[in-house]
C-alpha positions in Angstrom: 85.5 49.0 118.5 87.7 48.2 115.5 90.8 48.1 117.8 88.9 45.8 120.2 88.1 43.5 117.3 91.7 43.5 116.1 92.9 42.7 119.6 90.5 39.8 119.9 91.7 38.5 116.5 95.4 38.6 117.6 94.6 36.9 120.9 92.7 34.1 119.2 93.8 30.5 119.1 96.6 29.3 116.8 98.6 26.1 116.4 100.8 26.2 119.5 101.7 23.3 121.8 101.5 25.5 124.9 98.4 27.7 124.2 98.3 29.2 127.7 102.0 30.3 127.5 101.4 31.8 124.0 98.3 33.7 125.2 100.2 35.3 128.1 103.1 36.1 125.8 100.8 38.0 123.4 99.3 39.9 126.3 102.9 40.6 127.5 103.8 42.0 124.0 100.6 44.2 123.9 101.1 45.6 127.4 104.8 46.1 126.8 104.3 48.4 123.8 101.3 50.0 125.4 103.4 51.1 128.4 106.4 52.2 126.3 104.3 54.1 123.7 102.6 56.1 126.6 106.0 57.4 127.7 108.3 57.7 124.6 106.4 60.4 122.7 106.5 62.6 125.8 110.2 62.2 126.6 111.5 65.1 124.4 109.0 67.5 125.9 109.9 66.4 129.5 113.7 66.7 129.0 113.3 70.1 127.5 111.1 71.1 130.4 114.1 70.2 132.7 116.2 72.7 130.8 118.1 70.5 128.4 119.1 71.9 125.0 118.2 70.2 121.7 121.8 69.0 121.5 121.8 67.4 124.9 118.4 65.8 124.2 119.8 64.4 121.0 122.9 63.0 122.7 120.9 61.2 125.3 118.6 59.7 122.6 121.7 58.6 120.6 123.3 57.0 123.7 120.2 55.0 124.3 120.3 53.7 120.7 124.0 52.9 121.0 123.4 50.9 124.2 120.6 49.0 122.4 122.9 48.3 119.5 125.6 46.6 121.6 123.4 45.0 124.3 120.8 43.2 122.1 123.2 40.6 120.9 124.6 39.9 124.3 121.2 39.8 126.1 119.8 37.5 123.3 122.7 35.1 123.6 122.5 35.2 127.4 118.9 34.1 127.1 120.1 31.0 125.2 122.5 30.2 128.0 120.6 30.8 131.2 117.1 30.1 129.8 114.2 32.2 128.7 112.5 32.5 132.0 115.4 34.0 134.0 116.5 36.3 131.2 113.0 37.5 130.4 112.2 38.2 134.1 115.5 40.0 134.5 114.9 42.2 131.4 111.3 43.1 132.6 112.3 43.9 136.2 115.3 46.0 135.2 113.2 47.9 132.6 110.6 48.5 135.3 113.3 50.0 137.4 114.4 52.2 134.5 110.9 53.6 134.0 110.5 54.1 137.8 113.7 56.1 137.8 112.3 58.1 134.8 109.3 58.9 136.9 111.5 60.4 139.6 113.8 62.4 137.2 113.7 66.0 138.2 117.1 66.8 136.6 118.7 66.1 133.2 121.3 63.9 135.0 118.6 61.7 136.6 116.8 61.5 133.2 120.0 60.3 131.6 120.7 57.7 134.3 117.2 56.4 134.0 117.8 55.5 130.4 120.8 53.3 131.1 119.0 50.2 132.5 116.3 50.5 129.8 118.9 50.9 127.1 120.8 47.7 128.2 117.9 45.4 129.2 114.8 46.5 127.2 114.9 43.4 125.0 111.7 41.9 126.3 110.0 41.5 122.9 113.0 39.8 121.4 113.2 37.2 124.1 109.4 36.7 124.0 109.8 36.0 120.2 112.6 33.5 121.0 110.4 31.8 123.5 107.5 31.6 121.1 109.8 30.1 118.5 110.6 27.4 121.1 106.9 26.6 121.4 105.9 26.1 117.8 107.0 24.2 114.7 108.8 25.8 111.9 105.8 25.7 109.6 103.6 27.6 112.1 106.2 30.1 113.2 105.4 32.9 110.7 101.7 32.7 111.7 102.6 32.9 115.4 105.1 35.7 115.0 102.7 37.6 112.9 99.9 37.5 115.5 102.4 38.3 118.3 103.5 41.4 116.3 99.9 42.3 115.6 99.0 42.1 119.3 102.0 44.3 120.2 100.9 46.8 117.5 97.5 47.1 119.2 99.3 48.3 122.3 101.3 50.7 120.3 98.2 52.2 118.8 96.4 52.7 122.1 99.5 53.9 124.2 100.1 57.4 122.7 96.4 58.2 123.1 96.3 57.4 126.8 99.7 59.0 127.4 98.6 62.2 125.7 95.5 62.3 128.0 97.5 61.7 131.2 100.1 64.3 130.4 97.4 67.0 130.5 97.1 66.3 134.2 99.3 67.9 136.8 102.6 66.0 137.0 101.2 63.9 134.1 104.6 62.7 132.8 105.6 61.3 136.2 102.3 59.5 136.6 102.7 58.1 133.1 106.2 56.8 133.9 105.0 55.1 137.1 102.1 53.5 135.3 104.5 52.2 132.7 106.7 50.7 135.4 103.6 49.1 137.0 102.8 47.5 133.6 106.2 46.0 133.5 105.8 44.6 137.0 102.5 43.1 135.8 104.3 41.5 132.9 106.8 40.0 135.3 103.9 38.4 137.1 102.7 37.0 133.8 106.1 35.5 133.0 106.4 34.0 136.5 103.0 32.3 136.1 103.9 30.7 132.7 103.5 26.9 132.8 107.2 26.1 132.3 106.8 22.4 132.7 104.2 22.3 129.9 106.6 24.5 127.9 109.6 22.2 128.2 107.4 19.2 127.2 106.2 21.1 124.2 109.8 21.9 123.2 110.8 18.3 123.3 107.7 17.3 121.2 108.0 19.9 118.5 111.8 19.3 118.2 111.0 15.6 117.5 108.1 16.4 115.1 110.2 19.0 113.2 112.9 16.6 112.0 112.6 16.7 108.3 109.4 18.9 108.2 110.7 22.4 107.9 110.6 24.1 104.6 114.3 24.6 104.4 115.1 21.4 106.5 117.4 23.2 108.8 116.8 20.5 111.4 118.3 18.0 109.0 121.7 19.5 110.1 120.9 19.1 113.8 124.2 17.3 114.3 126.0 20.5 113.5 123.8 22.5 115.9 123.6 22.4 119.7 121.5 19.5 120.8 118.2 20.8 122.2 117.9 18.5 125.2 121.5 19.1 126.4 120.8 22.8 125.7 117.9 22.9 128.1 119.9 21.1 130.7 122.7 23.5 130.3 120.3 26.4 130.6 119.1 25.1 134.0 122.7 24.7 135.2 124.3 27.8 133.6 122.1 30.2 135.6 124.4 29.3 138.6 127.6 29.8 136.6 129.9 32.7 137.6 129.4 35.9 135.5 132.8 35.4 133.9 131.8 31.9 132.7 128.5 33.2 131.3 130.3 36.0 129.6 132.9 33.7 128.0 130.0 31.4 126.7 128.2 34.5 125.3 131.3 35.6 123.4 131.9 32.1 122.0 128.3 32.0 120.7 128.6 35.5 119.2 131.8 34.4 117.5 129.9 31.4 116.0 127.3 33.7 114.5 130.1 36.0 113.1 131.7 32.9 111.5 128.5 31.5 110.0 127.1 31.8 106.5 124.2 34.0 107.6 125.7 37.2 106.3 123.3 37.5 103.4 120.2 37.3 105.7 121.5 40.0 108.0 122.5 42.2 105.0 119.0 41.9 103.5 117.6 42.9 106.9 119.8 45.9 107.1 119.1 47.1 103.6 115.3 46.7 103.9 115.3 48.3 107.3 117.1 51.4 106.0 114.9 51.5 102.9 111.7 51.6 105.1 113.2 54.1 107.5 114.1 56.4 104.6 110.5 56.1 103.5 109.2 57.4 106.8 112.2 59.8 107.6 110.7 62.9 106.1 107.1 61.7 105.5 105.2 64.6 107.0 107.6 67.3 105.7 107.6 65.8 102.2 103.8 65.6 102.0 103.6 69.2 103.1 106.1 70.4 100.5 104.8 68.2 97.6 101.1 68.3 98.1 100.4 71.1 100.7 99.1 68.5 103.2 99.1 69.4 106.9 101.1 67.3 109.3 97.8 66.2 111.0 96.8 64.4 107.8 100.2 62.7 107.7 99.7 61.5 111.3 96.3 60.1 110.5 97.8 58.3 107.5 100.5 56.7 109.6 98.0 55.6 112.2 95.9 54.1 109.3 99.0 52.2 108.2 99.6 50.9 111.7 96.1 49.6 111.9 96.5 47.8 108.6 99.8 46.3 109.9 97.8 44.7 112.7 95.4 43.2 110.0 98.4 42.0 108.0 99.7 40.1 111.0 96.4 38.3 111.4 96.4 37.3 107.7 99.9 35.7 107.7 98.4 32.2 108.3 96.5 32.1 105.0 99.3 33.8 103.1 101.9 31.3 104.3 99.6 28.4 103.4 99.2 30.0 99.9 103.0 30.0 99.5 103.2 26.4 100.9 105.3 27.7 103.8 108.1 28.7 101.5 109.4 31.6 103.6 112.2 32.6 101.2 109.8 33.0 98.3 107.4 35.0 100.4 110.2 37.3 101.6 111.4 37.8 98.1 107.9 38.8 96.8 107.1 41.0 99.8 110.5 42.8 99.4 109.8 43.3 95.7 106.4 44.7 96.5 107.9 47.0 99.1 110.4 48.3 96.6 107.7 48.9 94.1 105.5 50.8 96.6 108.3 53.0 97.8 109.0 53.9 94.1 105.3 54.6 93.6 105.4 57.0 96.6 108.5 58.7 95.4 107.0 59.4 92.0 103.4 60.1 93.2 101.7 62.9 91.4 98.7 63.1 93.8 97.9 62.4 97.4 95.7 59.4 96.4 98.8 57.6 95.0 100.4 58.2 98.4 97.4 56.7 100.2 97.5 53.7 97.8 101.1 53.1 98.4 100.8 53.4 102.2 97.9 51.0 102.2 99.8 48.1 100.6 103.1 49.0 102.2 101.6 48.3 105.6 101.0 44.7 104.4 104.3 44.2 102.6 106.5 45.5 105.4 104.7 43.5 108.1 105.0 40.3 106.1 108.7 41.1 105.3 109.6 41.7 108.9 108.0 38.4 110.0 109.6 36.4 107.2 113.1 37.7 107.8 112.9 36.6 111.4 111.6 33.2 110.4 114.3 32.8 107.9 117.0 33.7 110.5 115.6 31.0 112.9 115.1 28.4 110.2 118.6 28.7 108.7 120.5 29.5 111.9 118.8 26.8 114.1 116.1 27.3 116.7 118.5 26.3 119.5 120.3 29.7 119.1 117.1 31.7 118.6 117.9 34.3 121.3 121.3 35.0 119.8 120.0 35.2 116.3 117.2 37.6 117.3 119.6 39.7 119.2 122.0 40.0 116.3 119.0 40.9 114.1 118.0 43.7 116.5 121.6 45.0 116.4 121.5 45.0 112.6 118.2 47.0 112.8 119.8 49.4 115.3 122.6 50.0 112.8 120.0 50.9 110.2 118.4 53.4 112.6 121.8 55.1 112.9 122.5 55.1 109.2 119.1 56.1 108.0 119.0 59.7 109.4 122.4 60.5 107.9 121.4 59.2 104.5 118.0 61.0 104.8 119.6 64.3 105.6 122.1 64.0 102.8 119.5 63.0 100.2 117.0 65.7 101.2 119.6 68.3 100.1 118.7 67.4 96.5 114.9 66.7 96.7 112.1 66.0 99.1 111.8 62.7 97.2 115.5 61.9 97.8 115.1 59.6 100.9 112.5 57.3 99.4 114.3 57.3 96.0 117.5 56.2 97.9 115.4 53.6 99.7 114.3 52.1 96.4 117.9 51.6 95.4 118.7 49.9 98.7 115.7 47.6 98.4 116.8 46.7 94.9 120.2 45.7 96.2 118.5 43.5 98.9 116.4 41.8 96.2 119.6 41.1 94.1 121.3 39.7 97.2 118.4 37.3 97.7 118.4 36.2 94.1 122.2 35.7 94.1 121.9 33.4 97.1 118.7 31.5 96.2 120.7 28.3 95.6 121.5 28.2 99.3 117.8 27.9 100.1 117.0 25.5 97.3 119.6 23.2 98.7 117.4 22.7 101.8 119.1 25.4 104.0 122.6 23.9 104.1 123.7 26.7 106.4 124.9 26.2 109.9 126.7 27.9 112.7 130.3 26.8 112.9 131.0 25.0 116.1 133.7 26.5 118.3 
């Protein structure tokens, strides 16, 4: 019942100029993570049942992460060039193919091949967020992104339960994979039925309304960004460009991001991502060693935190209004709270302190993730939202590669080593934000250098 109420809250109305598109996008996000979370927890069991060793399973998992690392920026930039509709449909359909192949994998080789299309094109949520950012004003973007993340989290909560039930059946993993592929095909239908004419009209309206209204006034520098109207025209035409022309345009835009002044935003995202990953890296093992708590309790605690994260996404509207839509200040305060809570967990003397830190950490991390995305789009310009979100995902992927290495090294000294190291990284992120606060006070005078 509580999950149903949370889903109803996340699908509720919010200030969006294309409400039908936004509702379908939230359903897409929820169904996307529902399907994926049914399959992913069962993959290690399946590949081991095919005769793979732990090393081979780890290599395949790492290759998937590496493909995600390099493809997220390219696919995000490609969505800016050819348009959200074509890129989102392509990503959904190719991902559906990957999960269909996974459902037919009877050997380790077929299993590895099935992960290739998903590793390259499974960026459906990033492009959906870019599309949502096209539909809303800068002031409403944190609220919309928060509710989208909350709706997606509901799917992530329900998916493992359904997947665990289905795997008990004969050939359960294969059935689960086919169901996941079917869900992606259903999402492709949702995208195809989006009212794109309404969406383009909304884009033009909110680009005009946004001039001079954003918190950091990034639109005031619109002459240094790509013009939104020519951008949409180019997206319609560029779909028919040759692949080499599209690739050259993608590389030019990625170079523009690399030469921009957004390094501090991405550095903060990297540091905070690694800090949070270090917090969760040995969570179950550390609780067992420090307090004698069984892994089952740790699982319940993580599910409890996920449910609170959904609630935090629904509360972003009132919180941003309380901060007068000052995303930078909200990010600074949420990062400071995250750092404090990880420190509380690392120094906890009882399990109740761990529960307390987990409760508030669910709120601070959810708010922080939404704020960092909003800050990227505000400072970098909404016209390159796909590229910016893709680079952000690549930065997070780097964090997923670094965090296990740092966690393993720090656990050699103490079970509290990973969270303690996370506290240090979070402090560095806070110092970086403070050192660059003048940039945001000067009304976001940051732009992508034109090529």
